[in-house]
C-alpha positions as CSV (number, residue, x, y, z in Angstrom):
1,X,34.4,1.0,-43.6
2,X,31.3,3.2,-43.8
3,X,27.8,1.7,-43.6
4,X,25.5,3.0,-46.3
5,X,21.9,3.7,-45.4
6,X,19.2,2.8,-47.9
7,X,17.9,5.7,-50.0
8,X,15.1,7.7,-48.4
9,X,15.8,6.4,-44.8
10,X,16.9,9.8,-43.6
11,X,13.9,11.5,-45.0
12,X,11.6,8.9,-43.5
13,X,13.2,9.4,-40.0
14,X,12.8,13.2,-40.2
15,X,9.2,12.8,-41.2
16,X,8.4,10.5,-38.3
17,X,10.1,12.9,-35.8
18,X,8.1,15.8,-37.3
19,X,4.8,13.9,-36.9
20,X,5.8,12.9,-33.3
21,X,6.3,16.5,-32.5
22,X,2.9,17.5,-33.9
23,X,1.2,14.9,-31.8
24,X,3.2,15.5,-28.6
25,X,1.0,17.3,-26.1
26,X,2.4,18.6,-22.8
27,X,1.2,16.9,-19.7
28,X,-1.9,18.5,-18.2
29,X,-1.2,20.9,-15.4
30,X,-1.7,19.6,-11.9
31,X,-4.8,20.9,-10.2
32,X,-4.1,23.6,-7.7
33,X,-4.2,22.9,-4.0
34,X,-7.5,24.7,-3.6
35,X,-9.0,22.7,-6.4
36,X,-7.7,19.4,-4.8
37,X,-9.1,20.5,-1.5
38,X,-12.5,21.3,-2.9
39,X,-12.7,17.9,-4.7
40,X,-11.8,16.1,-1.5
41,X,-14.3,18.0,0.6
42,X,-17.0,17.4,-2.0
43,X,-16.6,13.6,-1.7
44,X,-16.3,13.8,2.1
45,X,-19.6,15.9,2.2
46,X,-21.3,13.0,0.4
47,X,-19.7,10.4,2.6
48,X,-20.8,12.2,5.8
49,X,-24.3,12.5,4.4
50,X,-24.4,8.8,3.6
51,X,-23.4,7.9,7.1
52,X,-26.8,8.9,8.5
53,X,-28.8,6.2,6.7
54,X,-25.9,3.7,7.1
55,X,-25.9,4.4,10.9
56,X,-29.7,3.8,11.0
57,X,-29.3,0.5,9.1
58,X,-26.6,-0.7,11.4
59,X,-28.7,0.3,14.5
60,X,-31.7,-1.6,13.0
61,X,-29.7,-4.8,13.0
62,X,-29.2,-4.5,16.8
63,X,-32.9,-3.9,17.7
64,X,-34.5,-6.5,19.8
65,X,-36.7,-9.1,18.1
66,X,-36.5,-10.4,14.6
67,X,-34.8,-8.3,12.0
68,X,-36.8,-7.5,8.9
69,X,-35.8,-8.1,5.3
70,X,-36.2,-4.3,4.8
71,X,-33.2,-3.9,7.2
72,X,-31.2,-6.3,5.1
73,X,-32.0,-4.4,1.9
74,X,-31.2,-1.1,3.6
75,X,-27.8,-2.4,4.7
76,X,-27.1,-3.6,1.2
77,X,-28.0,-0.3,-0.3
78,X,-25.9,1.6,2.2
79,X,-23.0,-0.7,1.6
80,X,-23.1,-0.1,-2.1
81,X,-23.3,3.7,-1.5
82,X,-20.3,3.7,0.8
83,X,-18.3,1.4,-1.4
84,X,-18.9,3.8,-4.4
85,X,-17.9,6.8,-2.3
86,X,-14.8,5.1,-1.1
87,X,-13.8,4.3,-4.7
88,X,-14.5,7.9,-5.8
89,X,-12.4,9.1,-2.8
90,X,-9.5,6.8,-3.7
91,X,-9.7,7.8,-7.4
92,X,-9.0,11.5,-6.6
93,X,-5.6,12.4,-7.9
94,X,-4.2,14.4,-5.0
95,X,-0.6,15.6,-5.0
96,X,-0.4,17.6,-1.8
97,X,1.1,15.4,1.0
98,X,-1.4,16.5,3.7
99,X,-4.4,16.0,1.4
100,X,-3.1,12.5,0.4
101,X,-2.9,11.6,4.1
102,X,-6.4,12.9,4.7
103,X,-7.6,10.9,1.7
104,X,-6.0,7.7,3.1
105,X,-7.5,8.3,6.5
106,X,-11.0,8.9,5.1
107,X,-10.7,5.8,3.0
108,X,-9.8,3.8,6.2
109,X,-12.8,5.3,8.0
110,X,-15.2,4.4,5.2
111,X,-13.7,0.9,5.1
112,X,-14.6,0.6,8.8
113,X,-18.2,1.7,8.0
114,X,-18.4,-1.0,5.3
115,X,-17.0,-3.6,7.7
116,X,-19.6,-2.5,10.4
117,X,-22.5,-2.9,7.9
118,X,-21.3,-6.4,6.9
119,X,-20.7,-7.5,10.5
120,X,-24.1,-6.2,11.6
121,X,-25.8,-8.1,8.9
122,X,-23.8,-11.3,9.8
123,X,-25.0,-10.9,13.4
124,X,-28.6,-10.1,12.5
125,X,-29.0,-12.9,10.0
126,X,-27.0,-15.7,11.5
127,X,-28.2,-19.2,10.8
128,X,-27.4,-20.7,14.2
129,X,-28.7,-18.4,17.0
130,X,-26.6,-18.7,20.1
131,X,-27.0,-16.6,23.2
132,X,-23.5,-15.1,22.8
133,X,-24.2,-14.1,19.2
134,X,-27.6,-12.6,20.1
135,X,-26.0,-10.6,23.0
136,X,-23.4,-9.2,20.6
137,X,-26.1,-8.3,18.1
138,X,-28.1,-6.4,20.7
139,X,-25.1,-4.3,21.5
140,X,-24.9,-3.0,17.9
141,X,-26.3,0.5,17.9
142,X,-24.7,2.4,15.0
143,X,-21.4,3.2,13.3
144,X,-19.9,4.8,16.4
145,X,-16.8,6.8,16.8
146,X,-15.4,6.3,13.3
147,X,-18.4,8.2,11.8
148,X,-17.6,11.1,14.2
149,X,-14.0,11.0,13.1
150,X,-14.9,11.2,9.4
151,X,-17.2,14.2,10.2
152,X,-14.4,15.9,12.1
153,X,-12.0,15.3,9.3
154,X,-14.4,16.8,6.8
155,X,-15.2,19.8,9.0
156,X,-11.4,20.5,9.4
157,X,-10.8,20.3,5.7
158,X,-13.9,22.4,4.9
159,X,-12.7,25.1,7.4
160,X,-9.3,25.2,5.6
161,X,-11.1,25.5,2.2
162,X,-12.9,28.6,3.6
């Protein structure tokens, strides 16, 4: 027994396939390795530049005496800046395995900087001052080694980019 198709069905299917072919666009070409490297280095350049004011804001939280509201505002601004840079870094569509690893490492380093800003603020503006908390606050003097690691990572990638 043969199943009959309603009249016009075949023409309709052909028309739909033709339209689908017209609207089909090939996938965009992946950016080349040099283009991916340049994009990564550009974001890392901004991140390294943003570390200077972030480092100063963290260090200001550890200065002796009362901490100013200006320091709190500065930490907040720097936190926003670093968060946006980390998001831009993570939004890069990298396909080269070594660049993906560098991207992930840089994101972890920026996450540490963000954590450092938050913890510095917590120590500087604690509600209950205790000698132990105050001693920890006075030891805060900047972002530390992780900032240097990010700078070295950026410098290595920049040298590779030529």
